Phi, psi and omega in degrees: 000125176271129177232002174193157185208138171238133174267114183257011178109182181251015175263109186291326176299310177296330176290317178300316180297317179297308184305316179303329182279356180283152173289151179123175181232153175289335178267128178299147179228178184304316182268338185281078184259353180259147183240137172246121182249139171265114180251153168222164177258134178253092186078243177257349189263132176287141176234129183281123183267307176212163178227146167237137182257127184215163175271175186305315177295321179294317181295321174300313174300320180291324176293323173297313181296311178300314179300317173304311187291320183291318175306313182296310181300319178295318176295321183293322176304309182302316183294322187282344182279000000 
């Protein structure tokens, strides 16, 4: 079940760097029941590239980090224009 989605732009390298900075592990563990997926589009279809498993506290920290980074990127683009 999907309950949230972030659009982090069209730069695959920036997306990979951001995803690498997220908390969690690629292998599921006992308390890491939530998944954060890095997705990309293949034409019109979404494709899962990687997954990180995390607990609720890690998910909260990840959401904060992603929101801050997207906000920073959007503001820098607006500033550069």
